[in-house]
C-alpha positions, 0 to 999 in steps of 0.5 A: 082253604076249603069252603067248609073250613072257611065257613067254620072259621067265619062262624066261630069268629062271629060266635054264631051257632050252626043252627043260627046260620042254617036259619039264615040260609033256610036249610036244616042245621044238619044240612049245614053241619054236613057242609061244614064237615065237608061231607056235602058240597053246596050247590051253586044256588046255595053258595050264592045264598051263603055269599049274599046272606053272610056277606062273604066273598067265597069265590076263591074258596069255591075255585080252590075246591073245584080245582082240588076235585078236578085234580083228584079225579084226574089222579084217580083216572090215571090209576085205573087202567082202561079196559078195552074189550075187542069183539071177536069175529 
């Protein structure tokens, strides 16, 4: 499960608003909304803060997200042919 989905589920389960969680994390509600929507990947520092303040073990979700990003980048690199230009002498 992506970290963004995990945070949404946590927030809804605990009946919290985005602005409440954002205030706990000292970030704007807009910034937190971007994290939940998956448009923004939080920094390691922010992930630590999320884990500490919300008392969540997010390591497995972070590992999953990083692995997914790695796989996607590997797939994209396979699709794009590498152009090698030879210098003419």
